[in-house]
C-alpha positions as CSV (number, residue, x, y, z in Angstrom):
1,M,-0.7,-0.6,18.1
2,I,-3.4,-3.1,17.5
3,L,-1.2,-6.0,18.7
4,I,-0.2,-3.8,21.6
5,G,-4.2,-3.0,22.6
6,Y,-4.7,-7.1,22.4
7,L,-2.0,-7.9,24.8
8,V,-2.9,-5.2,27.0
9,C,-6.5,-6.1,27.5
10,R,-5.5,-9.9,27.9
11,F,-2.8,-9.9,30.0
12,T,-2.8,-6.8,32.2
13,P,-5.6,-5.6,34.9
14,L,-6.6,-2.6,31.6
15,N,-9.2,-5.0,30.6
16,R,-12.3,-4.7,28.8
17,S,-13.8,-2.6,31.4
18,I,-11.2,-0.2,31.1
19,W,-11.5,-0.2,27.1
20,S,-15.0,0.4,26.6
21,Q,-14.8,3.7,28.4
22,V,-11.9,4.4,26.1
23,E,-13.8,3.6,23.2
24,S,-16.6,6.0,24.1
25,L,-13.7,8.9,24.7
26,V,-12.7,8.3,21.2
27,Y,-15.9,7.7,19.3
28,F,-17.3,10.8,20.5
29,L,-14.7,13.4,21.4
30,F,-11.6,12.6,19.6
31,F,-12.5,11.3,16.5
32,P,-14.7,14.1,15.4
33,V,-11.9,16.6,16.6
34,L,-9.7,14.8,14.0
35,L,-12.1,14.8,11.3
36,F,-12.7,18.6,11.9
37,H,-9.2,19.6,11.9
38,S,-8.7,17.3,8.4
39,I,-11.1,19.0,6.9
40,I,-10.4,22.5,8.2
41,K,-6.8,23.4,7.8
42,S,-6.9,22.4,4.0
43,P,-8.7,25.2,1.9
44,L,-11.3,23.5,-0.2
45,D,-12.2,24.9,-3.6
46,L,-14.8,22.4,-4.3
47,S,-15.6,24.4,-7.8
48,A,-12.2,24.3,-9.3
49,A,-11.9,20.7,-8.6
50,G,-15.7,19.1,-9.5
51,N,-14.4,16.0,-11.2
52,L,-12.6,15.2,-8.1
53,V,-15.5,15.3,-6.4
54,G,-17.3,13.2,-8.6
55,A,-15.0,10.7,-8.8
56,G,-15.1,10.6,-4.9
57,W,-18.6,10.5,-4.6
58,A,-18.9,7.8,-7.7
59,L,-16.6,5.5,-6.0
60,G,-17.9,5.9,-2.8
61,L,-21.4,4.8,-4.2
62,G,-20.1,1.9,-6.0
63,G,-18.2,0.7,-2.8
64,I,-21.9,1.2,-0.7
65,A,-23.8,-0.7,-3.6
66,L,-21.1,-3.8,-3.9
67,A,-20.7,-3.9,0.0
68,Y,-25.0,-4.0,0.4
69,S,-24.9,-6.3,-2.8
70,V,-22.8,-9.2,-1.0
71,P,-25.9,-11.3,0.3
72,Y,-27.3,-11.4,-3.3
73,W,-24.3,-12.9,-4.8
74,P,-24.3,-16.2,-6.2
75,G,-24.0,-18.8,-3.4
76,F,-23.9,-16.3,-0.4
77,K,-27.5,-16.0,0.4
78,K,-27.8,-19.0,2.8
79,H,-24.1,-18.8,4.3
80,V,-24.6,-14.7,5.2
81,D,-26.3,-13.9,8.2
82,L,-27.9,-10.2,7.5
83,R,-27.2,-8.6,11.0
84,Q,-23.3,-9.6,10.7
85,H,-23.7,-8.3,7.3
86,A,-25.2,-5.2,8.6
87,A,-21.9,-4.5,11.0
88,S,-19.5,-5.8,8.5
89,A,-20.5,-4.2,5.2
90,Q,-19.0,-1.0,6.3
91,V,-15.6,-2.8,6.0
92,A,-15.6,-2.7,2.1
93,F,-15.8,1.0,1.6
94,R,-14.7,3.1,4.5
95,F,-11.1,3.9,4.9
96,N,-8.3,4.9,7.3
97,S,-7.6,9.0,6.5
98,F,-4.9,8.9,9.1
99,I,-3.1,6.2,6.9
100,G,-4.0,8.0,3.9
101,L,-2.8,11.7,5.3
102,A,0.3,10.5,6.1
103,L,0.9,8.7,2.9
104,A,-0.5,11.6,0.7
105,E,2.3,14.2,1.6
106,R,4.9,11.2,1.1
107,L,3.6,10.8,-2.7
108,V,3.4,14.0,-3.8
109,G,3.5,16.7,-1.3
110,P,1.3,19.6,0.0
111,Q,-0.5,19.1,-3.2
112,G,-1.4,15.2,-2.4
113,L,-2.4,16.6,1.0
114,L,-5.2,19.0,-0.6
115,V,-6.5,16.5,-2.9
116,L,-6.7,14.0,-0.2
117,A,-8.3,16.7,2.1
118,I,-11.3,17.3,-1.0
119,L,-11.6,13.2,-0.8
120,I,-12.1,12.9,3.2
121,G,-14.4,15.9,2.6
122,V,-16.5,14.5,0.4
123,S,-16.4,10.9,0.7
124,V,-16.8,11.0,5.2
125,P,-20.4,11.8,5.2
126,L,-21.5,9.6,1.8
127,M,-19.6,6.8,3.9
128,N,-21.0,7.1,7.7
129,V,-24.6,7.0,6.2
130,G,-23.7,4.4,4.4
131,A,-22.2,2.4,7.3
132,V,-25.1,3.6,9.5
133,W,-28.0,3.1,7.4
134,P,-28.0,-1.2,7.7
135,M,-27.1,-1.2,11.4
136,A,-30.1,1.5,12.2
137,R,-32.2,-0.7,10.1
138,H,-31.9,-4.1,11.6
139,G,-31.5,-2.7,14.6
140,G,-34.9,-1.3,14.4
141,R,-33.3,2.0,15.1
142,G,-34.5,5.5,13.4
143,L,-31.8,6.1,10.6
144,W,-32.2,9.9,10.7
145,G,-31.9,9.9,14.4
146,E,-28.7,7.8,14.2
147,L,-27.5,9.8,11.9
148,A,-28.3,13.2,13.6
149,R,-26.5,11.8,16.8
150,N,-23.4,10.4,14.9
151,P,-20.4,12.3,16.2
152,L,-18.6,11.1,13.2
153,I,-20.9,12.8,10.7
154,I,-21.3,16.2,13.5
155,G,-17.9,16.6,13.1
156,T,-17.5,15.9,9.4
157,A,-20.2,18.4,8.5
158,A,-19.1,20.7,11.0
159,G,-15.8,20.9,9.6
160,L,-16.7,21.3,5.6
161,L,-19.0,24.2,6.6
162,A,-16.3,26.0,8.7
163,N,-13.9,25.1,5.7
164,L,-16.1,26.7,3.3
165,A,-17.2,30.1,5.7
166,G,-13.6,30.5,5.4
167,L,-13.2,29.9,9.1
168,S,-9.7,28.4,10.8
169,I,-8.6,27.3,14.2
170,P,-7.0,29.6,16.2
171,H,-3.4,29.3,16.7
172,W,-3.1,29.0,20.3
173,L,-5.6,26.5,20.0
174,E,-3.8,24.3,17.1
175,P,-1.6,22.2,19.6
176,T,-4.1,20.7,21.7
177,V,-6.2,19.6,18.6
178,T,-3.1,18.3,16.6
179,R,-2.4,16.6,19.8
180,I,-6.0,15.1,20.1
181,G,-6.1,13.9,16.5
182,S,-2.5,12.1,16.9
183,A,-3.9,10.6,20.4
184,S,-7.1,9.6,18.4
185,L,-5.1,7.3,16.1
186,A,-3.3,5.5,18.8
187,L,-6.1,5.1,21.0
188,G,-8.5,4.2,18.2
189,L,-6.4,1.4,17.4
190,M,-5.6,-0.1,20.3
191,A,-9.4,-0.2,21.3
192,A,-9.5,-2.1,18.4
193,G,-6.7,-4.4,19.2
194,A,-8.3,-4.7,22.7
195,G,-11.9,-6.0,21.2
196,M,-10.1,-8.0,18.8
197,Q,-11.2,-11.7,18.9
198,L,-9.7,-13.2,15.6
199,G,-11.5,-16.6,16.4
200,S,-14.8,-14.8,15.4
201,L,-14.2,-14.9,11.9
202,Q,-14.8,-18.3,12.1
203,H,-18.0,-17.7,12.1
204,A,-18.5,-15.9,8.6
205,K,-15.5,-16.6,6.5
206,L,-17.6,-16.0,3.2
207,L,-18.7,-13.0,4.5
208,G,-15.0,-11.4,5.3
209,V,-13.7,-12.7,2.3
210,A,-16.2,-10.6,0.2
211,V,-16.1,-7.3,2.1
212,L,-12.4,-7.8,2.1
213,A,-12.1,-8.2,-1.4
214,I,-14.4,-5.0,-2.4
215,R,-11.8,-2.6,0.1
216,H,-8.6,-4.2,-1.2
217,F,-9.2,-5.3,-4.9
218,L,-12.2,-4.0,-6.5
219,M,-12.3,-0.6,-5.2
220,P,-8.9,-0.2,-6.9
221,I,-10.1,-1.2,-10.2
222,L,-12.9,1.1,-9.7
223,A,-10.7,3.9,-8.5
224,L,-8.8,3.2,-11.9
225,L,-11.9,3.2,-13.9
226,L,-13.1,6.5,-12.8
227,S,-10.0,8.5,-12.5
228,R,-10.3,7.7,-16.7
229,L,-13.9,8.6,-16.5
230,F,-13.8,11.9,-15.2
231,G,-10.3,12.7,-16.8
232,L,-8.3,13.0,-13.3
233,N,-4.8,15.1,-13.6
234,P,-2.1,12.5,-13.0
235,V,-2.0,14.0,-9.0
236,Q,-5.5,13.5,-8.6
237,T,-5.1,10.1,-10.0
238,T,-2.6,8.9,-7.8
239,I,-4.1,10.0,-4.6
240,F,-7.4,8.9,-5.7
241,L,-5.7,5.1,-6.4
242,A,-4.4,5.5,-3.1
243,F,-7.2,6.7,-1.4
244,S,-9.6,3.4,-3.2
245,A,-6.5,1.0,-1.4
246,L,-6.2,2.4,2.2
247,P,-7.2,-0.4,4.5
248,T,-10.7,0.3,6.3
249,A,-11.5,2.8,9.0
250,S,-10.6,1.6,12.8
251,S,-13.4,3.2,13.9
252,A,-15.8,0.6,12.0
253,Y,-15.1,-1.5,15.0
254,V,-16.3,1.7,17.4
255,L,-19.0,2.2,15.2
256,A,-20.2,-1.2,15.1
257,V,-20.1,-2.0,19.4
258,R,-21.9,1.7,19.8
259,M,-24.8,0.8,18.1
260,G,-24.9,-3.1,19.7
261,Y,-23.3,-5.6,17.0
262,D,-20.5,-7.9,16.7
263,G,-17.5,-5.8,17.5
264,A,-15.1,-8.8,18.0
265,Y,-16.1,-9.8,14.3
266,V,-15.7,-6.5,12.9
267,A,-12.2,-5.6,14.7
268,A,-10.8,-8.6,13.4
269,L,-11.8,-7.6,9.7
270,V,-10.2,-4.0,10.4
271,T,-7.1,-5.6,12.1
272,L,-6.9,-8.0,8.7
273,S,-7.8,-5.2,6.4
274,T,-4.3,-3.3,7.7
275,V,-2.4,-6.3,7.0
276,L,-4.0,-6.6,3.4
277,G,-3.5,-2.8,2.9
278,L,0.5,-3.6,2.6
279,V,-0.7,-6.0,-1.0
280,S,-3.4,-3.1,-2.2
281,L,-1.6,0.1,-1.9
282,P,1.3,-1.2,-4.1
283,F,-0.9,-2.7,-6.0
284,A,-2.8,0.5,-6.9
285,L,0.3,3.1,-7.1
286,A,2.7,0.3,-8.7
287,V,0.3,-1.6,-10.8
288,L,-2.9,-0.1,-11.7
289,N,-1.5,3.7,-11.9
290,R,0.9,2.8,-14.5
291,L,-2.0,1.5,-17.1
């Protein structure tokens, strides 16, 4: 889908002027609907999953801390542009929930979907705050204003509140909401491809290596340690490790563009992260899960 978006944008009349409007549609409508639907459709019992919630928050905070620390790594300070880092730090800790939802059911069935729904519900607000904060700070924008207007946070918060209140989507509306969610995956990936310029990675190779190493190597190792620390059961551990090794969120590109940053660079990182997921997921599930 990313490749199709790239080819369509470069070699057909459906150029950037078209895709900028598609990005807005996905960001302000389709992605929030998908998040809301993903959270509300599986009952959440947070009191019965306290350890899983704690592990999810700890993983998110750990990933954010690692991403923010990159400019201070030995030898990095002089080679990392702070504005570029503000836009790309989110790649290190955000996750592609679409791939995760499909994978969870394949791994352990409906129980896996419920575990992942809890992780999504508690992680998305934290990770969106982590993604927005450095861009709002370096862009001279108010953090709380950006968060209050962020449609991804609004969709997630609404889904959590509706779920905990025992609400559900009416049966007659379910097909429409499901189709919007499916469209968000296709259009989000194609929009990432349309904005992709792999040559932009030449400007910040070291930064790209750092954030992708965090996303695909350090996060799964951290997840293994946290699964032991919080005493997760085998099903929770399997889904938690898969969750930690997912490719980064395709909406990272859309968020960077909407906040006025280098979307082409972030799109290239999203593309590479999607490819690296073919390595990090087997690493987490076949190697770390057996330790």
